[in-house]
C-alpha positions in Angstrom: -18.6 -80.9 -131.6 -19.1 -84.0 -131.1 -18.7 -86.8 -128.4 -15.1 -87.4 -128.3 -14.3 -83.8 -128.3 -17.1 -83.3 -125.8 -15.0 -85.6 -123.7 -11.6 -84.3 -124.2 -13.1 -80.9 -123.0 -14.5 -82.2 -120.2 -11.2 -84.0 -119.2 -9.3 -81.0 -120.0 -11.5 -79.2 -117.9 -11.3 -82.0 -115.0 -7.5 -81.6 -115.3 -7.4 -78.0 -115.0 -9.8 -78.1 -111.9 -7.7 -81.0 -110.3 -4.7 -78.9 -111.0 -6.4 -75.8 -109.1 -6.9 -77.8 -106.4 -4.0 -79.5 -106.2 -2.3 -75.7 -106.4 -5.1 -74.4 -103.7 -4.5 -77.7 -101.7 -0.5 -76.7 -101.9 -0.7 -73.2 -101.1 -3.0 -74.0 -98.1 -0.8 -77.2 -96.6 2.4 -74.3 -97.1 0.2 -71.3 -95.6 -0.9 -73.8 -92.7 3.0 -75.3 -92.1 3.8 -71.5 -91.7 1.2 -70.6 -89.4 2.1 -73.9 -87.7 6.1 -73.1 -87.1 5.4 -69.4 -86.7 3.1 -70.6 -83.7 5.6 -73.3 -82.7 8.6 -70.5 -82.4 6.2 -68.0 -80.7 5.6 -70.8 -78.3 9.3 -71.9 -78.1 10.4 -68.4 -77.5 7.6 -67.8 -74.7 8.1 -70.9 -72.5 12.2 -69.9 -73.2 11.1 -66.4 -71.7 9.2 -68.2 -68.6 12.4 -70.5 -68.0 14.6 -67.5 -68.2 12.7 -65.4 -65.5 12.2 -68.6 -63.3 16.2 -69.2 -63.3 16.7 -65.3 -62.6 14.1 -65.4 -59.9 15.5 -68.2 -58.6 19.0 -66.9 -58.8 18.2 -64.0 -57.0 16.7 -65.9 -54.4 19.5 -68.4 -54.0 21.6 -64.9 -53.6 19.3 -63.6 -51.1 19.6 -66.7 -49.2 23.3 -66.9 -49.9 23.6 -63.0 -48.2 21.6 -64.3 -45.3 23.4 -66.8 -44.4 26.5 -64.7 -44.4 25.3 -62.3 -42.4 24.2 -64.9 -39.8 27.5 -66.1 -39.8 29.1 -62.9 -39.7 26.9 -62.1 -36.3 27.5 -65.4 -34.8 31.0 -64.6 -35.5 30.3 -61.0 -33.7 28.8 -62.2 -30.9 31.5 -65.0 -30.2 34.4 -62.4 -30.3 32.2 -60.1 -28.1 31.3 -62.8 -25.7 35.4 -63.6 -25.7 36.2 -60.1 -24.9 33.3 -60.0 -22.1 34.9 -63.1 -20.5 38.3 -61.6 -20.6 37.2 -58.7 -18.8 35.6 -60.4 -16.2 38.1 -62.7 -15.6 40.0 -59.5 -15.2 37.6 -58.0 -12.9 37.4 -61.0 -10.7 41.2 -61.3 -10.4 40.7 -57.5 -8.8 38.0 -58.7 -6.9 40.4 -61.6 -5.4 43.3 -59.0 -5.3 41.1 -57.1 -2.7 40.8 -59.8 -0.6 44.5 -59.0 0.1 44.4 -55.6 0.9 43.3 -56.2 4.1 46.7 -58.2 5.0 48.6 -54.9 5.4 47.1 -53.4 8.7 48.6 -50.1 8.9 47.7 -49.3 5.1 44.2 -50.8 5.5 43.7 -48.8 8.5 44.4 -45.6 6.1 42.1 -46.7 3.2 39.5 -47.2 5.8 40.0 -44.2 7.6 39.9 -42.4 4.0 36.8 -44.3 2.8 35.0 -42.9 5.8 36.0 -39.3 5.6 35.0 -39.8 2.1 31.1 -40.9 3.1 31.2 -38.3 5.6 32.1 -35.4 3.5 29.6 -36.9 0.7 26.8 -37.2 3.1 26.6 -34.1 5.3 24.5 -35.5 7.7 25.3 -34.9 11.5 24.3 -38.2 12.4 25.1 -41.0 10.6 25.0 -45.1 10.4 28.2 -47.1 10.0 28.4 -50.8 8.7 31.4 -52.9 7.9 32.3 -56.4 7.8 32.7 -58.0 11.2 36.6 -58.8 11.4 37.0 -54.6 10.7 34.8 -53.7 13.7 37.7 -52.9 16.1 39.9 -51.5 13.4 37.0 -48.9 11.9 36.2 -48.1 16.0 39.7 -47.5 16.4 39.9 -45.1 13.5 36.4 -43.7 13.9 37.5 -40.5 16.0 40.2 -39.7 13.7 38.2 -39.9 11.0 35.5 -37.4 12.2 37.9 -35.0 12.9 39.1 -35.2 9.3 35.6 -34.5 8.8 34.8 -37.3 6.2 35.4 -51.0 2.9 32.1 -48.9 4.7 28.9 -48.3 4.0 27.2 -45.4 5.7 23.9 -44.2 5.8 21.6 -41.1 7.2 20.0 -41.7 10.0 16.9 -42.4 8.5 18.2 -44.7 6.2 17.1 -42.7 2.9 20.7 -41.9 2.0 23.6 -44.3 2.1 27.2 -44.2 0.6 28.5 -47.6 -0.1 31.9 -47.2 0.0 33.3 -50.9 0.1 36.4 -52.5 -1.9 33.8 -54.2 -3.9 31.7 -51.3 -4.4 34.3 -49.1 -5.5 35.7 -51.5 -7.8 32.1 -52.1 -9.7 32.5 -48.2 -9.8 35.8 -48.0 -11.1 35.5 -51.0 -13.6 32.4 -49.6 -15.0 33.9 -46.2 -15.5 37.2 -47.4 -17.3 35.0 -50.4 -19.0 35.5 -48.4 -22.6 39.4 -48.0 -22.0 40.0 -51.5 -20.6 38.0 -52.6 -23.7 40.2 -50.2 -26.1 43.3 -51.1 -24.6 42.6 -55.1 -24.7 40.8 -55.6 -28.2 42.0 -52.1 -30.1 39.4 -50.1 -31.5 36.3 -52.0 -32.6 34.4 -51.3 -35.8 30.6 -50.9 -35.4 
């Protein structure tokens, strides 16, 4: 073999090695590109998942806030309705109290009413001796019916002598008692059945 053959053979080996190196470099480049794309895809999917989770979390929070706001508005409107109903009922009671002021206008009817109230208190107390309180303007009327009331055993306030037992039978007290007892019926007739 001469120098020319050796040189050709060396040139051929260099080309072969260079071609092998280029193929290997291409393989490495393609493999790196694939790995890069896979890694990039995984990162993109991971970030998309985080974004979806954040969106779902914020959507749930907004939903909860919306429900809380709705509940607060509903409670506020319920309170307004209850307050308006209470105002109406209290106005009725106030009107009834004003109407009671006119009861003493008919002296015969008022005298009978006072007698009945005194008799009722006496029957409730069942005491041999009692204290009787009344309005100053009713004193003469009460004194005039006291004997009749004693005979029947029966607005005034009576108390046992020691003051431990008190029977308040004033018109205001009776209005309060009647009002408390009839309040559910009054509300039902005014406002209908209220759902809880």
